[in-house]
N, C-alpha and C positions, 0 to 999 in steps of 0.2 A: 383215532380220537383227537390226536394232536392237530391234525389238518382241519378238524372241525372248528378250531379257534380262528381260522383264517377264512377270508371270503374270496370267492372266485371273481373274475372280471365282471360277469353279469350281475352277481350279488352286490358287488361294490357299487356298480352303476345304479342299481335299484335303490341302494341306501343313499347315494348322493343325489339321485333324482335326475340323472341324465341318461342318454342313450349309451349303450355299451361301446359303440364306435367312437363316441365323443370322449369317453373315458380312456379308450385305447390310445387316442391321439395325445391325451394328457400324459399317459405313461410314456409314450415315445418321446415326448418333449421334456420328460424328467420332472414334471410337476407332481406326480404321484409315483413313488417307487415301490415295487413289490417287496414284501417282507421275506418271502421264500418262494420256492417253486415245487411243483409236483414232480414225481419221478419221470413223468412224461414231458417236463419242461414248461408246464403252464404256470403263469404267475398267480400267486396268492398274496392277499393284502390283509394286514392286521386290522381289526375293527377300530383300534385307536387311530391308526394312520388314515383310514377312510373317513372317520368322524372329523379329524382335523382338516382334511382336504375339503370336506363338505362345508365346514365352518369358514375356511378361507375363501371358498368359492362364493358363499352367500355374502361375505363382507365385500368381496370385489364387486358383486352385482349391486349391492347397496351403494358403494362408492361410484360405480358407473351411473347409477340412477341420479346420485347427487350431482355428478359432473354434467350429466345431460340436462339436469334441471338448471345448473349454473349457466350452461350454454344458452338455454332457452331464455333465461333471465337477461343474459348479456344481449341477446338478439333484441329483446323487447326494449331494454334501456337504450341501446345504440340507435335503434330505429326511431324511438321517440325523440331522442336527442337530435338526430339528423333532420327530422321533419318539423320539429317545434321551435328550434333555436335558429335565428337568422344571423347571429353574429359568428362568423367562422372561427375567429380566434378563441371564443368561449367554447365552441364545440371541440376544438383540438385540445384545449386545456382539460376539459372534462374527460376526454378519451385517454389522455395521459394519466390522469388520476385513477380512472377505471382499470387501466393496465396494471398500475401499482397494486391496487386492491386485489385483482384477480390472481396475480402471480405471487402475492404475499411478499412483495419486495419492499425494502426500506426506501429505495430511490427509483425513480422512473424518469425517462426523458423521451421526447418525440422530436426528432430532427426533420425539418421540412426542407427539401432540396429545391433549388431554382432550376431553370432550363439547362444551365451549364453543369449541373451536378454538384454545385457548392451548397453548403448549408446556408439557407436563407433565414431560417427562424428556428429557435430551440425553445421548446416548452418543457418544463420540469415539474415534478411532483415529489414532495418530501425534502426539497432543498430550499433553505431560507434564501430570501433575496440577497442578503448580505454575502452569503456564501457564493451565490451565482456571480455577483460582481467580482469576487475575489478570484474566481476561476478564469475570467477574462474571455478571450475570443472563442467563437464557436469551434467545435471539432471539425477538422477538414480531411479526415480519412487517413490517419496514421495509426500505427500500432494495431491493437485488436479491432478497433473501430474501422481501421483501413481494410481489414479482412472482410468485414461486413459490407463495406463500401464496394469492394472489388469483386467479391465472390457472389454477392446478392443471394445469399441463402442463410437460413437461421444459424445462429452461433450460440452454443452453450459451453461455458467454461466453468469448471469446478473450482479451480484455483487460479485466479488471475495472476498472482505474483509469480507463480511457477511457469506460466505459459511463455514460451520464447517470443511470441509476437507482442507481448505486453511491454510497451514503452511509450513515452511522451505524455504520461498523465500529468496535467498541470498542477502547480501548487494550489492548495485550497480545495482540491477535488475531494468529494466525500469518499469514505472507505469503500473499496470495491473488492471484497474477497471473492465473489463469484459474479458471473455475468450471463445474462440472456439477451441476445440481440436478434431482432426479427425485421427483415426488410418490408417496407410498405410498397406494394407493387400496383401499378395501373397499366393494363394492357401489356404486361410483361416487362415494363420499365420501372426502375426504382425511382420513386418520388419522395422517399423518406425512410427513416429507420426508427424503430421502437427499441429502447434500451431499458433493461431492468437490472438492478444491481443490489447485492446484499440480501439474499433470500432469508427471510425471518423463520427461525425454527428448523432450518435444514442447512446442510453443507452445500447444496447445489439446487438449481432449478430442475424440475422434473420434465419428462416428456409431455405430461398432461399440462404443465404450465406453458410449455412451448406451444401446444396445440391451441390452448385458449388465447394466447397472445397472437398467434397466427390468424385466428378467427377475428380478433379485435382489429388486426392490421387491415383487414378488408374494409371495415367500417372507417378506419382512419384514412384509407385511400380515397373513399368517397368524400370524406370531410375535407381532405386536402384539395381534391379537384373542385369541390364546391367553393372552397376558400379562394382558389385561383380564379374561378369564374366570377365570384363576387368582387374580388379585387380588380379584375380586368374590367368589369362593367362599371365599377366605381371610378377607375382611372379614366376610362373612355368618357364617362359623363363629365368628369372634371376637365378633361382636355377639350371636349366640345364646348363647355361653358366658357373656358378661357379663350378659345379661338373665336367664339361668337362675340364675346365682349370686345376683343381686339378688333374684330371685323367691323363691329358697329362704330368703334372709335375711329377707325380708318375712314369709314364712310362719312362721319359727321365732323371730323376735325382735320384741319390742315396743319396742325402743330405736330411735326414729325417727331420732335423730341419727346413729347408726351407719349406717343405711341411706342417709341423705342423703349422708354422706361417700362411700359406695360409688358412689352415683349420679353425683356430680360428677366423681369420678376416672375412672369409666368413660366418661362423656360426653366429657371432654377427650381421653382416649386414643383412643377409637374415631373421633371426628370430627376429630382433629388440630387442635384449637383452642388458643388461648392461655389461655382462662379458661372455667370453668364454675361457675355459681352457682345456689343455690336460695334464693329470697327468699319468706318466709312472711308472711301476714297475722297481726297480733296480735289479741288479744281486742278486740272492738268493730269489727273489720274496717275500720278507718280508717287504720291505719299498717302499713307493710311493714318488715320487718327482715331483714338478712342472716342466714340460718340455717346455710348450709354453702357453702364455696367451695373452688376449687382453681385456682391460678395467679395469684391477685391479688398485686399488688406493694405496695399501700399499706395501712396499718393502718386508715385512715379508711374504705376500702371494706369491709374485713372487719367493721367495727363499724357499717355503714350502717343507718340508720333514716330513713324518709321517708314522707310522706303518699301514700296510694294513688292520688290523682289526679295525681301528679307523674311526668313523664318516661315511660320505657318501661313501668313497672309498671302505671300507670293505663291506658295504651293497650292492653296485652295483656289485662288483666282486662275492659276494656270490650268488646273484640272477641270474647271467648270462643273464640278460636282461635289458631293459630300465627301469629307475625309474623316476617317475614324482612326484615332491614334491611341494606342494603349500605353505607350511610354514615350513622352515627348522628347526625352533626352537621348533615346537610342533609336528612334524611328529613322530608317535608312532613306525615306522619301524626303526628309527635311535636310537637304544637303547644304543649305545656306547657314550662316552662323546663327546660333541660338540667341534669342534676346535675353540679356541679363535680367530684365524685369520679370520674365517668365520664371526664371530660376528663383528670384526673390519671392515670388508668390507660391512656389512649391507645387505648381500644377503638373500633373502626371498624365492622366487620361482625358481625352476630349473628343468631341464631335464638332466639326466646323462645316458650314455650308456657305456657298457664295450667294450674295444678294444681287439679283439681276432683274431688270425691268426693261421691256421694249428692246431687248437685245443688247442692253448696256450693263456693264458691271458697276455696281454701286459700293460694294464692300463685302464683309463677311459677318456671319453670326456664329459664335461658338459657345458651347457649354463645356465645362471641365471640372474634374475632381482632383483632389490632392492625394488620393490613394488610387492605386491601380484598379481599373474597372473595365469590364467588357460590356459595351453598349449593344443592345439588341437592334434588329432591323426596324421594329416598331418605334423605338426611341429615335433612331436616325430619321425616320419618316416624320415624326413629330417636329424635330428640329427644322426639317425642310419646310413644313407648313408654317411654322413660326417665322422662318426666314422669308417666305413668300409674302407674308403680311408686312413684315418690316420693310422689305423692298418696295412694296406698294405704297406704304406710308411715305417713304423717302421720295419716291418718284412723284407722288401727288404733290408733296410740298414743293419740290423743285419746279414742277410744271406751273404751280400756282405762282411761285416767285417769278418765273419767267414771264407768265401772262401779266402779272402785276407790273413788272418792269416795262413790258411792252406797252401796257395801258398807260402807265405814267409817261412813257416816252411819246406815245401817240397823243396824249393829252397836252404835253408840252409842245409838240409839233403843231397841234391844232390851235393852241393859243398863239403861237408865233405866226401861223398862217392867217388867223383872224386879224392879228395886229397889222400884218402886211396888207391884207385886203382892205382894211379900213383906211389905209393911207394911199390907196390907189385912186387916181382921178377917174378911172373907168369903173363901170359896174362889174362886180365879180361875185360869183356864187358857186357852191359845190352841191351836187345832187348825188344821192346814193342809188343803189340798184332799184329801189322802189320809186325812183324819180322824186324823192322828197328832198327838199333843200335842208342841208345840215349846217351850212355856213353861208352868209351873204353880208355884203357891206351896204351902207345906206344909199350909195349911188345906184346899186342894182335895184333897190326898192323904188327909188325915184323913177328909174327908166321903165321898169316893168309894171309897177303899180300906180305910178304918177304921184307917189307920196313917200318921201324917205322916212317918215315917222312910222309907217306901217311895216311890220316885220315880215320879211320874206321867209325866214326859217320856219320849217314845218309845213309849208305849202308845197303842193305837188306841181311839177312841170306839166303843162305850159302855163299855169297860173291864170287861166281864163283869157289869155291873149290869143290872137290869130296871127299865124306866121305867113308872110308873103315873100315871093322872090323880089329881087331888086327892081324888076319891071312891073311889079304890082300884081303878078299872076299868083294864084293860090299855091301855097307850099304844103305838101302832105306832111302829116306828123312824123312819119318815118324819115323824112328828108331833113328834119331839123338837126342842127349840130349835136344837140344832147342825145337824140335818138341814135344817130349814127355812131357816136362814141360808145354808148352803152351796148350797141350791137357789135362792137369790135371793129368798126370801119373808120375809126378816127386815127389821128387827130384831124380836126377841121380848122384850117387856118385861113384868115383873111376872107371870111364869107360875108358878103353884103346881103342884107335882107331887111325886110320891113316888118314891124309888129304893129298890130292894131289892138289898142287897149279896149277895155269894156266901155269906156266913154267915147269910143269911135275915133279917138285921136290916133294918128299914125306917127311912128318914130322910125327913121332909117338908122340901122345899126351896122357896125363892123364887128364881127364875132370871131373869136378864137376859142376853140374848145378842145380839150385833150383828156383821155382816160387816165385814171390813177390806178395802177395795179396793186394787188396784194402781194404777200410774200411768195405765192406760187405763180405769180405772173398773170393772174386772172383780173379782169376789170372789177374794181371794187366801187369806184365812184367816178364822177366827171367834174372837172373844173372848167368854168366858163368865164371868159373875160369879154365884155361887150362895151363898145364905145358909141355914144350918141353922135352921129355924123350929120345932124340937121344943119348946122352952120356950114359945114363943108359942102353940102349939097346946094345950099343957098349961094355960096361963092361960085360953085360950078355953073349954076344957072345964070 
């Protein structure tokens, strides 16, 4: 009768509402303990113990339903946030606040990593802005956070103060009695970390808290990747706009200084550096001088001039390629003495590229920071693009100045030549490759046209006259001194011939003609000096 107060395994299973094998596993796991056994060793369970187990099981089922419901709600909220909000920073901030709410934490933070594994951005929830400023720099993987950085797996700590890995907590940091850290992974690589601190209403974070935050971390990974893509697209658009603006200015302006100012401002803004400079080689290519800068603090740097074999300038020009320096003061490639002016500016990390055009070195473009920084290959490529535009602007301006000087020199030579021709007693004129007269004196107009008041300039050879040999036989056009010189068969010196004007008057001439070469030695024009020898012929007769 006493055994009748107890239930067998099958009876207990029926009362709980589960299969007897399921209850047997619970017995084996110690979740339900037998109250006694039969003489044959079979377990028997008190009715109160079975009722208490059934109650606990139902509560657990209800909690599981609640947690499942929370996970579904989390999925809906996160999906809606990722698909409806276009501002990545706002998405990340809301996910941080959602993590704090789900885990019941007093404080939460989301650290976003850059490509090098350093904390690029830190978003917080539950921490006032004033306290954030008091904390100072971002965490960079020391102490407990370092364990999460290095091991890339979830971290739950019941008592932070007693954990041997706990050190390096900065002054002003909020109280952290307990901690839950979950890595944010994308394709197996850590791109961020979620931190929860100070569990409300409990001494530690539970496994269920960890599971929920791990689910949330998957949405955070999508948000971080979206933020990176958004920032990359925004940065590329800004770069394209800046390069397009500078390209248009290069094409429309010959003011190199204006273009260089645009280049250094764009370089500093797009690359987020402290300083951007263009340093050009002076005539002789032995000295470099500061041509344009943005962000310099000292006047000595803005007026900088130094020998090309000194410091960074010489190293970059010698390498004929980009140079990336993480620490200017200790870089082993810079073997020449450091410039004191650089030290005065406090410049540390930089990227420098040579400016080259048509195989000639023109100078260097460099961007630099006053704190140590690692530049990416994309950033180096952008500096090269800006340097190419700067080199093109400088080369265009120098070509224009050279052409302008040559034009002024040619104009001066032309003026001197015209003055000389006007004082000659003989007729003289110059024809170009199109056989058009570009210079002529009055004597040439009188001889060829019969009137020195008529201008010969602008008229085409042979000016409507007929050329004859000295014996009055016809002369072919290709035989005239001008044609021979234009054909490269000149000079023609001491040629006697006769011209017959339109009014049928004939004039015997002694002609000297010679080609005028250009800078490459090709015929550019022909100068002709002709003397009216009518009197001489009369004397001979």
